Residue, then its C-alpha position, 0 to 999 in steps of 0.5 A: x189674356x191676363x194683364x194685357x190692358x195697359x194700367x193709366x193712373x187716375x191722377x195722372x202721375x203716380x200709380x196708387x197700388x193696393x197690396x194684400x198679403x196674408x199667412x194663416x199664423x200656422x206653425x210651419x209658416x213664417x212672416x217671411x212670406x208676407x215679404x215675399x208675397x209683397x215683393x211678387x206683387x210689386x214685380x207684376x206690377x213693374x211688368x205692367x207699368x215703369x212710372x212712378x208708383x205708390x204701393x200701400x201694402x195691408x199684411x196680416x195673419x189670419x184665417x182666409x174664411x174670417x169675414x170678421x177681420x179688420x183688414x177686409x174693413x180696411x180694404x173695402x174702405x180703401x176700395x171705396x175711396x177711389x184712390x186705388x188704381x190697382x188692388x193686387x194679391x197673390x191669389x184671391x185666397x190671400x183675400x178671402x177664401x170663398x166667394x166674398x172675394x167676388x163680392x169685393x172685386x165687385x166694389x173694386x170694379x165699381x169705384x174704378x179699381x182694377x184687380x190682379x191676382x196673377x196666380x189665379x189669372x184674374x183680371x177685372x179688366x177682362x169681360x170673363x173676370x166674374x166667372x174667373x173669380x167665382x172658379x178660383x174662389x171654388x178652387x181655394x174652397x175646395x183646397x180647404x175642404x179636401x186638406x180637412x177630410x184628408x188630415x182628419x182621416x189620416x189621424x183617425x186611421x193613425x189613431x184606430x191602427x196602432x194608437x197614434x196621433x195621441x193626445x197631450x199629457x194629462x196629470x197622472x201619466x208619464x209619456x217619454x219625450x219621444x213617444x209617438x203611441x199610447x203604448x209609450x204612455x205609462x201610469x203613474x202608480x204614486x197618483x192613482x190613490x190621489x185620483x181615486x180619493x178626488x173622484x171619491x170626492x167628486x161622486x159625493x158632492x158633485x162640486x168640482x170647485x170643492x175637489x179643486x180646493x181639496x186637490x190645492x190644499x193637498x199640493x197636487x200639481x196640475x198637468x204639464x200642459x195646464x197654463x193655470x198652476x192651480x186647480x179650478x172647477x173647470x179643470x176638475x171636470x175636464x180632467x175626470x171626463x178624460x176617458x183615458x182614466x179608465x184606460x180607453x183614450x178617444x178621438x173625434x170627441x168634437x167637429x168643427x162647423x163653419x158660421x158662414x156670417x163671420x167664417x169662423x169655425x166653431x167646435x160642436x159634439x161630433x153626433x157620430x161619436x168618438x172612437x176609442x181604444x183600450x189600454x187597461x193598464x192605464x186605468x186609474x179608475x175602474x170603466x163602471x166606476x168612471x162612467x157612473x161618476x161622469x153620468x152623474x155629473x152629466x145630469x147635475x150639469x144638464x140645466x147649466x144655463x141660466x135660462x129658465x125651464x118652466x119656472x125653475x132655475x137651471x141651477x136648483x138643488x145644486x149651487x155652481x160654486x161653494x157657498x156659506x150655509x144655508x145659501x143655495x140650500x135653504x128652499x122656499x116652501x111655497x115655490x121650491x126655489x132656493x134662498x140666496x144671499x142678499x135680501x132687500x138689500x141685506x147682504x147677510x140676509x137670505x131671501x127666495x129667489x122666486x121673489x126676485x123674479x117675480x115667481x113667488x110672494x115669499x119676500x120675507x128675508x132671514x139671517x144667515x148667521x142665525x140660522x147656521x147657529x139655530x142649526x147647530x144648536x138643533x143638531x147638539x140638542x137631538x145628539x143628547x137626546x139620543x142617549x137613551x137609544x145607546x143600547x139600541x145602536x151599539x146592538x144595530x152596528x155589532x149585527x151589521x158588523x157580524x153579518x157574512x154580507x157586512x150589513x148589506x143583505x138588505x141592499x143584495x136582496x133589493x139589487x137581485x129583485x130589480x135585476x130580476x124585474x129588469x130582466x123580465x121587462x127586457x124579455x117583453x120589450x124584446x117580444x114587443x119588437x119582434x110582433x110590433x117592430x120598432x117604434x118610437x115608443x119602444x125607442x124611449x122605453x129601450x133608453x129607459x132600460x139603459x139607463x136602468x141597467x147602468x144604475x143596476x150595475x153600478x149598484x152591484x159594483x159598490x156592493x162587491x167593492x165594499x162587501x169585504x170592507x169593515x164597518x165605518x161607523x162609530x160603535x156608540x151614541x157617544x162616539x158619534x156625538x164626539x166626531x159630529x162635535x169635533x167636526x162642527x168645532x173645527x169648521x167656521x160657521x162662515x166657511x164652505x167647508x162648514x156649509x158642506x158638513x151641514x148639507x150632509x146633516x141637513x138634507x132639507x131646509x125649508x122656509x116658510x112663514x108664520x104670524x101672530x094669530x092678532x096680526x102683525x108682523x110676518x116672520x120666517x120659520x124653518x122646517x128641517x130634516x135632520x140626518x146625523x148620520x150623513x157625514x158617514x158613507x157606510x150608514x146604509x149598511x146598517x138597516x134602521x139606523x138612518x130612521x133612528x138618526x133622522x128627524x124633523x124639526x121646526x126652527x124659529x128664524x127670528x126673535x119673537x114680538x115683546x108680547x109673545x115674549x112675555x105672554x106666558x108669564x103674564x097670563x101666570x101673574x093674572x092668574x094671581x089677581x095682579x092688575x096691569x101695572x103690578x104685572x108689568x112691574x115684575x116682568x123682566x125688562x119692565x114692559x109698558x102696561x100697554x105690552x102687558x095688555x096686548x099679551x093677555x089679549x093675545x091669549x085670549x085669542x088664542x083661547x078663542x080660536x082653540x090654538x096651542x101656539x100663537x103662531x099660525x103658518x101664512x098659505x097666502x100673502x095677507x092682505x094687510x101686510x105692504x111687504x107682501x104685496x109683490x103679488x099685485x105688480x103687473x109683473x108677478x105670475x106665481x110658479x111653482x117648481x114641479x119636482x118640489x116636494x113639500x115637508x108638512x108643517 
């Protein structure tokens, strides 16, 4: 029987009793319960022993399944000290809600401490104490599991049945204080234009931080339950991933699993997927628009972990944060990786990230400010070169505006052709399934067709949305030039906004290395593809205008050596019969006779090699240049990005 064996203090004069009291810390639990548990334990001990007693109470708040609670280590230390006569808790669930309670009871028995749990009728002086402890642990674990299943089923049933168990209110909705279901929610119509504009910007940039900056600049408030009072990238991603924006609140997106080593429960995606209810009156965004946006964001964020896959930086092509141009936009021509700020100890320079990872030999950096200035000059020069195409540009925009389809006829034709091909492939797949039955490869084809179907639906929705809208394009080259010069003039070269604009105008920025044909230093040069209409969303509505406003140019991201700077003038003066000393006196800056001789020797080598330019591109690291000997290190292993497409140089 429980508690029948008398208690004798091991020190001979006072009984030392350890009391464990615990509450989970839930909403309806009060700390007064800890005192109740301690009083209960003292009453049990008083009935069994009437002599002097010393109590050591360990009272805490925490989940009973957690094995990394510090009080458990304190209990174990107390048991191993051999100072305790008795360890008592109301029930073993107050100690540990799991089989680990049996392990602690075993330590107590080994060190001469008696364990009592009156509500579980556990007394380690009984021969059957292990069986009693395991039985009590089974009951406590089963109670947790049954309660969890009951609550989850009840809340999901209420949600599916009448929209109960609703989530917390988010930005864009009005929820009365007495609301109990989603039927009580209302869409705030005044905020719909803001949400739609933010969604449009997010779809264009796929940069949540940029949209957060815009929302903060516009003074848009966050949701009523947000701890942060200003938008950030994570909040924007969570907000636009909430299906209530398309009028379909959901439940069951996540489930919890137990990590048995620590007893923690972690949240993971629900493999069965969530359940939804439709409330069209709550939709701020069209369902197709919402799905397309989140599919694009998921694709962009899929490789967000820093672990490399096949040598590729998972953040390749999409910066996690807003950076100054050309950071995280320029790419190495050799390996395809991004250029990042901080090159060989110079914070204002950029270098290939692959060189840092011993995956590329191109460790030569370039000045970011110089690159930005060169790009601006190239854009301005190209804009003025387009003056001769002004009439052609006007006619193209005017013809597209007069078309009944609003300049979208070529896109409609392509869409219908793609839809017809998709329907044929779909019918062929159905026939294959009927003939051969389900096969793994057919499932892969079905997944590809589903993805294409979503793309076709999104393209049709976009065309239908803009078909009746007038073209938003400059009517002439001069208007285009004025608009771009205004945008380039407003933003600071070192601002993220300037970088956002240039990434639209410069979709490709690839850096390679060149060297004078007579040897010497290695220099960075960029192959750049310009898209002067990149900041206008309707450019795709005018056939041929994209090609007219695009160009590939070469930019030198360095200052040429002295012998190249004076080469042309030196050759001209030499043709007049002047000697080196006389040539040096007539050249700007008064270079030395040695410099003049080197420039003439460079010209001679160019002619011998049949070169029009003294610079030659490097296809591999030169053996005579110490700064590019990274490939000799044992850690080096060149690995290019498979999906990277090089521009011709």
